[in-house]
Biopython code that builds the backbone (N, CA, C, O; Angstrom):
import numpy as np
from Bio.PDB.StructureBuilder import StructureBuilder

atoms = [
    (1, "UNK", "N", (122.513, 115.937, 107.778)),
    (1, "UNK", "CA", (121.990, 114.957, 108.724)),
    (1, "UNK", "C", (121.031, 114.031, 107.990)),
    (1, "UNK", "O", (120.256, 114.462, 107.137)),
    (2, "UNK", "N", (121.097, 112.791, 108.329)),
    (2, "UNK", "CA", (120.229, 111.775, 107.750)),
    (2, "UNK", "C", (119.493, 111.057, 108.877)),
    (2, "UNK", "O", (119.941, 111.070, 110.024)),
    (3, "UNK", "N", (118.376, 110.438, 108.552)),
    (3, "UNK", "CA", (117.592, 109.696, 109.532)),
    (3, "UNK", "C", (117.466, 108.244, 109.086)),
    (3, "UNK", "O", (117.510, 107.935, 107.895)),
    (4, "UNK", "N", (117.308, 107.363, 110.067)),
    (4, "UNK", "CA", (116.991, 105.971, 109.753)),
    (4, "UNK", "C", (115.958, 105.471, 110.753)),
    (4, "UNK", "O", (115.801, 106.024, 111.842)),
    (5, "UNK", "N", (115.265, 104.426, 110.363)),
    (5, "UNK", "CA", (114.269, 103.816, 111.245)),
    (5, "UNK", "C", (114.995, 103.142, 112.395)),
    (5, "UNK", "O", (115.995, 102.451, 112.200)),
    (6, "UNK", "N", (114.481, 103.352, 113.584)),
    (6, "UNK", "CA", (115.009, 102.672, 114.760)),
    (6, "UNK", "C", (114.772, 101.170, 114.587)),
    (6, "UNK", "O", (113.676, 100.753, 114.213)),
    (7, "UNK", "N", (115.789, 100.366, 114.857)),
    (7, "UNK", "CA", (115.672, 98.910, 114.693)),
    (7, "UNK", "C", (114.626, 98.286, 115.606)),
    (7, "UNK", "O", (114.171, 97.172, 115.346)),
    (8, "UNK", "N", (114.240, 98.977, 116.664)),
    (8, "UNK", "CA", (113.246, 98.466, 117.600)),
    (8, "UNK", "C", (111.815, 98.809, 117.194)),
    (8, "UNK", "O", (110.871, 98.501, 117.922)),
    (9, "UNK", "N", (111.654, 99.442, 116.039)),
    (9, "UNK", "CA", (110.329, 99.871, 115.591)),
    (9, "UNK", "C", (109.793, 98.892, 114.551)),
    (9, "UNK", "O", (110.472, 98.539, 113.587)),
    (10, "UNK", "N", (108.560, 98.471, 114.778)),
    (10, "UNK", "CA", (107.867, 97.569, 113.868)),
    (10, "UNK", "C", (106.622, 98.271, 113.350)),
    (10, "UNK", "O", (105.956, 98.995, 114.090)),
    (11, "UNK", "N", (106.312, 98.057, 112.079)),
    (11, "UNK", "CA", (105.224, 98.782, 111.419)),
    (11, "UNK", "C", (104.175, 97.801, 110.929)),
    (11, "UNK", "O", (104.481, 96.752, 110.361)),
    (12, "UNK", "N", (102.932, 98.177, 111.167)),
    (12, "UNK", "CA", (101.812, 97.371, 110.659)),
    (12, "UNK", "C", (100.805, 98.310, 110.011)),
    (12, "UNK", "O", (100.387, 99.300, 110.610)),
    (13, "UNK", "N", (100.429, 97.991, 108.799)),
    (13, "UNK", "CA", (99.406, 98.768, 108.103)),
    (13, "UNK", "C", (98.047, 98.302, 108.604)),
    (13, "UNK", "O", (97.681, 97.137, 108.449)),
    (14, "UNK", "N", (97.307, 99.224, 109.206)),
    (14, "UNK", "CA", (96.001, 98.893, 109.773)),
    (14, "UNK", "C", (94.909, 98.891, 108.702)),
    (14, "UNK", "O", (94.062, 97.998, 108.676)),
    (15, "UNK", "N", (94.931, 99.874, 107.836)),
    (15, "UNK", "CA", (93.999, 99.976, 106.711)),
    (15, "UNK", "C", (94.619, 100.935, 105.696)),
    (15, "UNK", "O", (95.806, 101.246, 105.796)),
    (16, "UNK", "N", (93.841, 101.408, 104.722)),
    (16, "UNK", "CA", (94.406, 102.260, 103.677)),
    (16, "UNK", "C", (94.920, 103.599, 104.183)),
    (16, "UNK", "O", (95.711, 104.249, 103.500)),
    (17, "UNK", "N", (94.491, 104.021, 105.357)),
    (17, "UNK", "CA", (94.843, 105.354, 105.833)),
    (17, "UNK", "C", (95.548, 105.386, 107.180)),
    (17, "UNK", "O", (95.861, 106.472, 107.669)),
    (18, "UNK", "N", (95.811, 104.233, 107.804)),
    (18, "UNK", "CA", (96.416, 104.231, 109.129)),
    (18, "UNK", "C", (97.517, 103.188, 109.244)),
    (18, "UNK", "O", (97.429, 102.085, 108.704)),
    (19, "UNK", "N", (98.552, 103.580, 109.967)),
    (19, "UNK", "CA", (99.694, 102.714, 110.233)),
    (19, "UNK", "C", (99.961, 102.710, 111.724)),
    (19, "UNK", "O", (99.890, 103.749, 112.381)),
    (20, "UNK", "N", (100.265, 101.551, 112.249)),
    (20, "UNK", "CA", (100.613, 101.410, 113.658)),
    (20, "UNK", "C", (102.108, 101.137, 113.738)),
    (20, "UNK", "O", (102.611, 100.187, 113.137)),
    (21, "UNK", "N", (102.810, 101.980, 114.485)),
    (21, "UNK", "CA", (104.241, 101.800, 114.703)),
    (21, "UNK", "C", (104.449, 101.444, 116.164)),
    (21, "UNK", "O", (103.938, 102.118, 117.059)),
    (22, "UNK", "N", (105.190, 100.397, 116.392)),
    (22, "UNK", "CA", (105.427, 99.906, 117.743)),
    (22, "UNK", "C", (106.919, 99.946, 118.041)),
    (22, "UNK", "O", (107.715, 99.342, 117.323)),
    (23, "UNK", "N", (107.294, 100.650, 119.090)),
    (23, "UNK", "CA", (108.680, 100.694, 119.557)),
    (23, "UNK", "C", (108.809, 99.668, 120.675)),
    (23, "UNK", "O", (108.366, 99.910, 121.798)),
    (24, "UNK", "N", (109.409, 98.532, 120.372)),
    (24, "UNK", "CA", (109.482, 97.431, 121.341)),
    (24, "UNK", "C", (110.415, 97.747, 122.506)),
    (24, "UNK", "O", (110.242, 97.199, 123.595)),
    (25, "UNK", "N", (111.380, 98.601, 122.303)),
    (25, "UNK", "CA", (112.294, 98.960, 123.385)),
    (25, "UNK", "C", (111.596, 99.821, 124.425)),
    (25, "UNK", "O", (111.850, 99.677, 125.620)),
    (26, "UNK", "N", (110.714, 100.720, 123.979)),
    (26, "UNK", "CA", (110.002, 101.613, 124.890)),
    (26, "UNK", "C", (108.598, 101.100, 125.217)),
    (26, "UNK", "O", (107.912, 101.660, 126.071)),
    (27, "UNK", "N", (108.173, 100.027, 124.530)),
    (27, "UNK", "CA", (106.829, 99.482, 124.686)),
    (27, "UNK", "C", (105.770, 100.562, 124.446)),
    (27, "UNK", "O", (104.819, 100.706, 125.215)),
    (28, "UNK", "N", (105.963, 101.322, 123.347)),
    (28, "UNK", "CA", (105.041, 102.390, 122.983)),
    (28, "UNK", "C", (104.564, 102.209, 121.553)),
    (28, "UNK", "O", (105.292, 101.704, 120.699)),
    (29, "UNK", "N", (103.343, 102.626, 121.308)),
    (29, "UNK", "CA", (102.789, 102.579, 119.963)),
    (29, "UNK", "C", (102.461, 103.992, 119.491)),
    (29, "UNK", "O", (102.225, 104.897, 120.291)),
    (30, "UNK", "N", (102.454, 104.150, 118.191)),
    (30, "UNK", "CA", (102.071, 105.407, 117.563)),
    (30, "UNK", "C", (101.218, 105.072, 116.357)),
    (30, "UNK", "O", (101.646, 104.335, 115.469)),
    (31, "UNK", "N", (100.025, 105.608, 116.326)),
    (31, "UNK", "CA", (99.132, 105.427, 115.191)),
    (31, "UNK", "C", (99.235, 106.673, 114.329)),
    (31, "UNK", "O", (99.029, 107.786, 114.813)),
    (32, "UNK", "N", (99.552, 106.488, 113.056)),
    (32, "UNK", "CA", (99.667, 107.654, 112.176)),
    (32, "UNK", "C", (98.843, 107.445, 110.919)),
    (32, "UNK", "O", (98.589, 106.321, 110.488)),
    (33, "UNK", "N", (98.435, 108.570, 110.347)),
    (33, "UNK", "CA", (97.664, 108.502, 109.109)),
    (33, "UNK", "C", (98.605, 108.323, 107.923)),
    (33, "UNK", "O", (99.823, 108.270, 108.089)),
    (34, "UNK", "N", (98.033, 108.232, 106.736)),
    (34, "UNK", "CA", (98.837, 107.954, 105.549)),
    (34, "UNK", "C", (99.826, 109.075, 105.229)),
    (34, "UNK", "O", (100.919, 108.795, 104.737)),
    (35, "UNK", "N", (99.475, 110.329, 105.492)),
    (35, "UNK", "CA", (100.404, 111.429, 105.251)),
    (35, "UNK", "C", (101.561, 111.369, 106.253)),
    (35, "UNK", "O", (102.710, 111.606, 105.882)),
    (36, "UNK", "N", (101.272, 111.059, 107.502)),
    (36, "UNK", "CA", (102.326, 110.871, 108.491)),
    (36, "UNK", "C", (103.279, 109.765, 108.081)),
    (36, "UNK", "O", (104.491, 109.871, 108.269)),
    (37, "UNK", "N", (102.720, 108.702, 107.517)),
    (37, "UNK", "CA", (103.561, 107.586, 107.085)),
    (37, "UNK", "C", (104.434, 107.992, 105.893)),
    (37, "UNK", "O", (105.584, 107.564, 105.793)),
    (38, "UNK", "N", (103.893, 108.812, 104.998)),
    (38, "UNK", "CA", (104.685, 109.314, 103.869)),
    (38, "UNK", "C", (105.857, 110.152, 104.390)),
    (38, "UNK", "O", (106.984, 110.015, 103.912)),
    (39, "UNK", "N", (105.587, 111.015, 105.368)),
    (39, "UNK", "CA", (106.663, 111.813, 105.960)),
    (39, "UNK", "C", (107.717, 110.897, 106.580)),
    (39, "UNK", "O", (108.915, 111.109, 106.392)),
    (40, "UNK", "N", (107.278, 109.888, 107.312)),
    (40, "UNK", "CA", (108.196, 108.908, 107.907)),
    (40, "UNK", "C", (109.044, 108.240, 106.819)),
    (40, "UNK", "O", (110.267, 108.183, 106.948)),
    (41, "UNK", "N", (108.429, 107.742, 105.771)),
    (41, "UNK", "CA", (109.141, 107.056, 104.695)),
    (41, "UNK", "C", (110.141, 107.985, 104.006)),
    (41, "UNK", "O", (111.275, 107.593, 103.728)),
    (42, "UNK", "N", (109.714, 109.213, 103.735)),
    (42, "UNK", "CA", (110.601, 110.154, 103.056)),
    (42, "UNK", "C", (111.722, 110.613, 103.986)),
    (42, "UNK", "O", (112.815, 110.928, 103.515)),
    (43, "UNK", "N", (111.476, 110.655, 105.282)),
    (43, "UNK", "CA", (112.514, 111.051, 106.242)),
    (43, "UNK", "C", (113.668, 110.047, 106.230)),
    (43, "UNK", "O", (114.823, 110.432, 106.415)),
    (44, "UNK", "N", (113.370, 108.779, 106.016)),
    (44, "UNK", "CA", (114.442, 107.786, 105.992)),
    (44, "UNK", "C", (114.995, 107.570, 104.583)),
    (44, "UNK", "O", (116.002, 106.885, 104.404)),
    (45, "UNK", "N", (114.334, 108.158, 103.591)),
    (45, "UNK", "CA", (114.773, 107.987, 102.205)),
    (45, "UNK", "C", (115.699, 109.099, 101.736)),
    (45, "UNK", "O", (116.669, 108.839, 101.023)),
    (46, "UNK", "N", (115.412, 110.332, 102.128)),
    (46, "UNK", "CA", (116.142, 111.476, 101.584)),
    (46, "UNK", "C", (117.216, 111.976, 102.534)),
    (46, "UNK", "O", (117.148, 111.750, 103.743)),
    (47, "UNK", "N", (118.211, 112.659, 101.974)),
    (47, "UNK", "CA", (119.429, 113.052, 102.680)),
    (47, "UNK", "C", (119.265, 114.168, 103.694)),
    (47, "UNK", "O", (119.954, 114.163, 104.714)),
    (48, "UNK", "N", (118.379, 115.123, 103.453)),
    (48, "UNK", "CA", (118.296, 116.271, 104.358)),
    (48, "UNK", "C", (116.860, 116.778, 104.451)),
    (48, "UNK", "O", (115.990, 116.376, 103.679)),
    (49, "UNK", "N", (116.639, 117.657, 105.398)),
    (49, "UNK", "CA", (115.295, 118.140, 105.692)),
    (49, "UNK", "C", (114.660, 118.849, 104.500)),
    (49, "UNK", "O", (113.474, 118.660, 104.231)),
    (50, "UNK", "N", (115.431, 119.657, 103.785)),
    (50, "UNK", "CA", (114.875, 120.360, 102.623)),
    (50, "UNK", "C", (114.390, 119.379, 101.560)),
    (50, "UNK", "O", (113.332, 119.586, 100.964)),
    (51, "UNK", "N", (115.151, 118.315, 101.317)),
    (51, "UNK", "CA", (114.736, 117.299, 100.343)),
    (51, "UNK", "C", (113.486, 116.556, 100.815)),
    (51, "UNK", "O", (112.602, 116.244, 100.017)),
    (52, "UNK", "N", (113.423, 116.281, 102.096)),
    (52, "UNK", "CA", (112.247, 115.601, 102.652)),
    (52, "UNK", "C", (111.012, 116.464, 102.437)),
    (52, "UNK", "O", (110.001, 115.991, 101.918)),
    (53, "UNK", "N", (111.094, 117.729, 102.835)),
    (53, "UNK", "CA", (109.954, 118.648, 102.713)),
    (53, "UNK", "C", (109.549, 118.806, 101.253)),
    (53, "UNK", "O", (108.363, 118.726, 100.931)),
    (54, "UNK", "N", (110.508, 119.026, 100.372)),
    (54, "UNK", "CA", (110.213, 119.189, 98.952)),
    (54, "UNK", "C", (109.473, 117.969, 98.395)),
    (54, "UNK", "O", (108.459, 118.110, 97.712)),
    (55, "UNK", "N", (109.983, 116.780, 98.690)),
    (55, "UNK", "CA", (109.388, 115.566, 98.132)),
    (55, "UNK", "C", (108.040, 115.221, 98.753)),
    (55, "UNK", "O", (107.167, 114.701, 98.059)),
    (56, "UNK", "N", (107.848, 115.496, 100.033)),
    (56, "UNK", "CA", (106.530, 115.291, 100.639)),
    (56, "UNK", "C", (105.519, 116.207, 99.959)),
    (56, "UNK", "O", (104.429, 115.770, 99.591)),
    (57, "UNK", "N", (105.878, 117.472, 99.794)),
    (57, "UNK", "CA", (104.956, 118.436, 99.182)),
    (57, "UNK", "C", (104.704, 118.112, 97.710)),
    (57, "UNK", "O", (103.592, 118.297, 97.215)),
    (58, "UNK", "N", (105.714, 117.638, 97.022)),
    (58, "UNK", "CA", (105.535, 117.208, 95.630)),
    (58, "UNK", "C", (104.539, 116.047, 95.566)),
    (58, "UNK", "O", (103.691, 116.000, 94.675)),
    (59, "UNK", "N", (104.644, 115.124, 96.503)),
    (59, "UNK", "CA", (103.755, 113.953, 96.551)),
    (59, "UNK", "C", (102.324, 114.346, 96.916)),
    (59, "UNK", "O", (101.365, 113.862, 96.314)),
    (60, "UNK", "N", (102.189, 115.230, 97.910)),
    (60, "UNK", "CA", (100.855, 115.577, 98.407)),
    (60, "UNK", "C", (100.213, 116.739, 97.674)),
    (60, "UNK", "O", (98.997, 116.920, 97.737)),
    (61, "UNK", "N", (101.032, 117.539, 96.971)),
    (61, "UNK", "CA", (100.506, 118.718, 96.297)),
    (61, "UNK", "C", (100.394, 119.935, 97.212)),
    (61, "UNK", "O", (99.823, 120.953, 96.819)),
    (62, "UNK", "N", (100.931, 119.839, 98.426)),
    (62, "UNK", "CA", (100.882, 120.961, 99.371)),
    (62, "UNK", "C", (101.928, 122.012, 99.017)),
    (62, "UNK", "O", (102.943, 121.711, 98.389)),
    (63, "UNK", "N", (101.666, 123.237, 99.426)),
    (63, "UNK", "CA", (102.598, 124.336, 99.258)),
    (63, "UNK", "C", (103.751, 124.174, 100.260)),
    (63, "UNK", "O", (103.519, 123.955, 101.448)),
    (64, "UNK", "N", (104.974, 124.283, 99.778)),
    (64, "UNK", "CA", (106.145, 124.065, 100.628)),
    (64, "UNK", "C", (106.171, 125.040, 101.799)),
    (64, "UNK", "O", (106.381, 124.631, 102.941)),
    (65, "UNK", "N", (105.961, 126.323, 101.526)),
    (65, "UNK", "CA", (106.023, 127.315, 102.602)),
    (65, "UNK", "C", (104.960, 127.071, 103.666)),
    (65, "UNK", "O", (105.204, 127.303, 104.850)),
    (66, "UNK", "N", (103.793, 126.609, 103.258)),
    (66, "UNK", "CA", (102.708, 126.350, 104.208)),
    (66, "UNK", "C", (102.934, 125.082, 105.023)),
    (66, "UNK", "O", (102.545, 125.008, 106.189)),
    (67, "UNK", "N", (103.561, 124.089, 104.406)),
    (67, "UNK", "CA", (103.690, 122.777, 105.047)),
    (67, "UNK", "C", (105.017, 122.577, 105.775)),
    (67, "UNK", "O", (105.145, 121.640, 106.564)),
    (68, "UNK", "N", (105.997, 123.428, 105.529)),
    (68, "UNK", "CA", (107.357, 123.219, 106.045)),
    (68, "UNK", "C", (107.396, 123.013, 107.561)),
    (68, "UNK", "O", (107.996, 122.048, 108.035)),
    (69, "UNK", "N", (106.772, 123.899, 108.317)),
    (69, "UNK", "CA", (106.830, 123.792, 109.777)),
    (69, "UNK", "C", (106.103, 122.550, 110.288)),
    (69, "UNK", "O", (106.555, 121.910, 111.238)),
    (70, "UNK", "N", (104.991, 122.215, 109.665)),
    (70, "UNK", "CA", (104.240, 121.023, 110.072)),
    (70, "UNK", "C", (105.065, 119.758, 109.859)),
    (70, "UNK", "O", (105.105, 118.884, 110.725)),
    (71, "UNK", "N", (105.716, 119.666, 108.717)),
    (71, "UNK", "CA", (106.542, 118.491, 108.413)),
    (71, "UNK", "C", (107.735, 118.414, 109.368)),
    (71, "UNK", "O", (108.046, 117.349, 109.900)),
    (72, "UNK", "N", (108.399, 119.551, 109.578)),
    (72, "UNK", "CA", (109.545, 119.581, 110.485)),
    (72, "UNK", "C", (109.124, 119.183, 111.897)),
    (72, "UNK", "O", (109.825, 118.413, 112.554)),
    (73, "UNK", "N", (107.995, 119.695, 112.370)),
    (73, "UNK", "CA", (107.509, 119.353, 113.714)),
    (73, "UNK", "C", (107.182, 117.870, 113.823)),
    (73, "UNK", "O", (107.439, 117.249, 114.855)),
    (74, "UNK", "N", (106.618, 117.304, 112.767)),
    (74, "UNK", "CA", (106.292, 115.880, 112.786)),
    (74, "UNK", "C", (107.566, 115.038, 112.832)),
    (74, "UNK", "O", (107.627, 114.045, 113.557)),
    (75, "UNK", "N", (108.577, 115.427, 112.066)),
    (75, "UNK", "CA", (109.858, 114.714, 112.107)),
    (75, "UNK", "C", (110.470, 114.816, 113.495)),
    (75, "UNK", "O", (111.007, 113.834, 114.008)),
    (76, "UNK", "N", (110.396, 115.991, 114.107)),
    (76, "UNK", "CA", (110.893, 116.153, 115.481)),
    (76, "UNK", "C", (110.152, 115.227, 116.443)),
    (76, "UNK", "O", (110.762, 114.667, 117.355)),
    (77, "UNK", "N", (108.849, 115.063, 116.250)),
    (77, "UNK", "CA", (108.067, 114.153, 117.091)),
    (77, "UNK", "C", (108.513, 112.706, 116.890)),
    (77, "UNK", "O", (108.609, 111.945, 117.852)),
    (78, "UNK", "N", (108.786, 112.325, 115.641)),
    (78, "UNK", "CA", (109.267, 110.967, 115.364)),
    (78, "UNK", "C", (110.617, 110.715, 116.026)),
    (78, "UNK", "O", (110.892, 109.609, 116.491)),
    (79, "UNK", "N", (111.452, 111.743, 116.065)),
    (79, "UNK", "CA", (112.745, 111.623, 116.741)),
    (79, "UNK", "C", (112.532, 111.509, 118.252)),
    (79, "UNK", "O", (113.138, 110.654, 118.898)),
    (80, "UNK", "N", (111.681, 112.358, 118.814)),
    (80, "UNK", "CA", (111.410, 112.321, 120.259)),
    (80, "UNK", "C", (110.852, 110.974, 120.701)),
    (80, "UNK", "O", (111.165, 110.495, 121.791)),
    (81, "UNK", "N", (110.030, 110.365, 119.859)),
    (81, "UNK", "CA", (109.433, 109.071, 120.187)),
    (81, "UNK", "C", (110.345, 107.910, 119.802)),
    (81, "UNK", "O", (109.987, 106.744, 119.967)),
    (82, "UNK", "N", (111.536, 108.245, 119.284)),
    (82, "UNK", "CA", (112.533, 107.263, 118.875)),
    (82, "UNK", "C", (112.027, 106.309, 117.797)),
    (82, "UNK", "O", (112.392, 105.134, 117.763)),
    (83, "UNK", "N", (111.177, 106.841, 116.918)),
    (83, "UNK", "CA", (110.736, 106.087, 115.748)),
    (83, "UNK", "C", (111.836, 106.144, 114.689)),
    (83, "UNK", "O", (112.154, 105.139, 114.053)),
    (84, "UNK", "N", (112.409, 107.332, 114.510)),
    (84, "UNK", "CA", (113.570, 107.501, 113.658)),
    (84, "UNK", "C", (114.698, 108.070, 114.509)),
    (84, "UNK", "O", (114.465, 108.699, 115.541)),
    (85, "UNK", "N", (115.917, 107.838, 114.056)),
    (85, "UNK", "CA", (117.078, 108.359, 114.763)),
    (85, "UNK", "C", (117.991, 109.065, 113.776)),
    (85, "UNK", "O", (118.037, 108.718, 112.596)),
    (86, "UNK", "N", (118.716, 110.060, 114.272)),
    (86, "UNK", "CA", (119.682, 110.781, 113.442)),
    (86, "UNK", "C", (120.948, 109.942, 113.307)),
    (86, "UNK", "O", (121.415, 109.321, 114.262)),
    (87, "UNK", "N", (121.482, 109.944, 112.101)),
    (87, "UNK", "CA", (122.734, 109.224, 111.840)),
    (87, "UNK", "C", (123.622, 110.106, 110.974)),
    (87, "UNK", "O", (123.155, 111.049, 110.335)),
    (88, "UNK", "N", (124.896, 109.787, 110.966)),
    (88, "UNK", "CA", (125.806, 110.462, 110.057)),
    (88, "UNK", "C", (125.462, 110.033, 108.639)),
    (88, "UNK", "O", (124.951, 108.933, 108.431)),
    (89, "UNK", "N", (125.731, 110.879, 107.678)),
    (89, "UNK", "CA", (125.378, 110.609, 106.283)),
    (89, "UNK", "C", (125.915, 109.276, 105.771)),
    (89, "UNK", "O", (125.237, 108.572, 105.023)),
    (90, "UNK", "N", (127.116, 108.941, 106.171)),
    (90, "UNK", "CA", (127.764, 107.771, 105.576)),
    (90, "UNK", "C", (127.838, 106.577, 106.511)),
    (90, "UNK", "O", (128.696, 105.709, 106.359)),
    (91, "UNK", "N", (126.936, 106.541, 107.473)),
    (91, "UNK", "CA", (126.917, 105.416, 108.416)),
    (91, "UNK", "C", (126.436, 104.157, 107.738)),
    (91, "UNK", "O", (126.354, 103.107, 108.374)),
]
sb = StructureBuilder()
sb.init_structure("model")
sb.init_model(0)
sb.init_chain("A")
sb.init_seg("    ")
for serial, (resi, resn, name, xyz) in enumerate(atoms, 1):
    if name == "N":
        sb.init_residue(resn, " ", resi, " ")
    sb.init_atom(name, np.array(xyz, "f"), 0.0, 1.0, " ", f" {name:<3s}", serial, name[0])
structure = sb.get_structure()
């Protein structure tokens, strides 16, 4: 499974540590910190959940086993809020 950014989502960098994501279709905003934004970026960059988790932890220096559930839950939240959507690998 792969993820991509919803076309209705617009991103604005508020400062060095915060990003504002706006879903124009749902008229909802989400403010995330820099680590949340890294997870978002890696979710749309890498092919599968294991690669996303590995690369986020490599970037942040976090332990994979400790961070795995947190990263997965955050990705699930991004899907629920329609910030990212699931797509077929070769779409």
